[in-house]
N, C-alpha and C positions, 0 to 999 in steps of 0.2 A: 367126879369123872365116869362116866358113863360105854359100854361097848354101844359103839353106834348099830343101828337095825339093819346099815347097810354094811355089814363089816365086809361084805365082798369086795367092796368099790376102796376098798381102803387099801388094798393090797397083801399080800403077803412076805413074808420072808423066814422060810425054815428055822425050829428051832425057835422063834419069836412073835409074842401071843403083841399084833397091835391094835389096839385103840385111841379113841378123838378124846378128847374131856370136852368137857361144857364151852371150854370157853374156843375150840376150834384149835387144840396146836395136839400134835399129835403125838402118843406115845409107843414105848415099846418095851415089856417084858422079856428076860430070858425063861424059855420054860423049864429048863436047867440050870440052877445055880454054877459058877465057874470053880475053880477049884482053890485051893487056898492060896496059891503060888499069884495065882490070878489075879484076885480079890484085894490082895495086897499089894499089889503094880498095880491097882486104881482102876481095874475093870471093870464099870459098873453093869450090873445085873437091868438097873430098871433104865432106862434114858428118853430125851424128848427132842423134838424141832419143830419149823416151825412150818413142815411140808414134809411126805414120801420122799425126798429125793436127800433135802437134810439130814432124815429117821434112815435112812440104806445106810447113808455113810457116815454117821455116830457110829453104827450096828455094827459096820465092816469097821472104826477103830476098836471100838469094844476089841472085835473077836481078834484083831492083828496084837493087839499088848495082852488077850488072854493066850496067844499061842507063843508067844515070844514069850510069858513068863514062865508057861508049862515047860517050853524047852531049856531055857534057864533052868531052871529046876530039877533037871535030871541031871 
């Protein structure tokens, strides 16, 4: 995998680094790891998708899982 030279065209999601694989699959990795509670709840720091719209949805799901786990952990 490599970071695209046209990274700006990939879009941005705050707190996540987005890149496209050599096979044109979209990937994102979170800049800061999730909490232990979120990881235990299976919030994934690195995710993939077929396109940016799907990638945004997958990231939103991970952030929701993490948020709910962190609230329950308090």
